[in-house]
VMD Tcl script that draws the C-alpha trace (Angstrom):
set ca {
  {-0.03 0.10 -0.14}
  {2.78 2.37 0.82}
  {4.40 1.68 -2.58}
  {1.35 2.87 -4.44}
  {1.26 6.10 -2.32}
  {4.75 6.67 -2.91}
  {4.35 6.13 -6.68}
  {1.53 8.56 -6.73}
  {3.34 11.20 -4.87}
  {6.36 10.84 -7.16}
  {4.09 11.11 -10.27}
  {2.66 14.31 -8.76}
  {6.12 15.80 -8.38}
  {6.61 15.45 -12.18}
  {3.59 17.31 -12.99}
  {4.45 20.97 -14.30}
  {1.80 23.56 -13.73}
  {1.77 26.92 -15.46}
  {0.05 29.40 -13.13}
  {-0.94 32.70 -14.50}
  {-3.44 35.25 -13.56}
  {-6.64 35.15 -15.82}
  {-7.39 38.13 -17.94}
  {-10.51 39.99 -16.87}
  {-12.55 38.25 -19.65}
  {-12.02 35.71 -22.14}
  {-13.20 35.91 -25.75}
  {-15.15 32.97 -27.04}
  {-12.51 32.35 -29.59}
  {-9.76 32.22 -26.88}
  {-11.94 29.74 -24.97}
  {-12.30 27.56 -27.95}
  {-8.52 27.59 -28.75}
  {-7.68 26.85 -25.19}
  {-10.14 24.01 -25.23}
  {-8.68 22.64 -28.62}
  {-5.13 22.81 -27.25}
  {-6.18 21.03 -24.07}
  {-7.83 18.37 -25.92}
  {-4.94 17.93 -28.31}
  {-2.57 17.46 -25.40}
  {-5.02 15.09 -23.68}
  {-5.19 12.94 -26.81}
  {-1.42 12.85 -27.09}
  {-1.20 11.75 -23.41}
  {-4.00 9.20 -23.88}
  {-2.20 7.71 -26.87}
  {1.02 7.49 -24.94}
  {-0.57 5.74 -22.00}
  {-2.32 3.29 -24.18}
  {0.86 2.10 -25.81}
}
mol new
graphics top color blue
foreach p $ca { graphics top sphere $p radius 0.5 }
foreach p [lrange $ca 0 end-1] q [lrange $ca 1 end] { graphics top cylinder $p $q radius 0.2 }
display resetview
């Protein structure tokens, strides 16, 4: 059980987060572009995990 928790903690340490202050308002175009980028990155990660 400890091994699983340690592995989870190690994985969390490898996650890079980019923190920025959000603009006061986002345009619909920017939201859609951000969503497309997020989904593309998720698809790459999902493909990598499935291999």
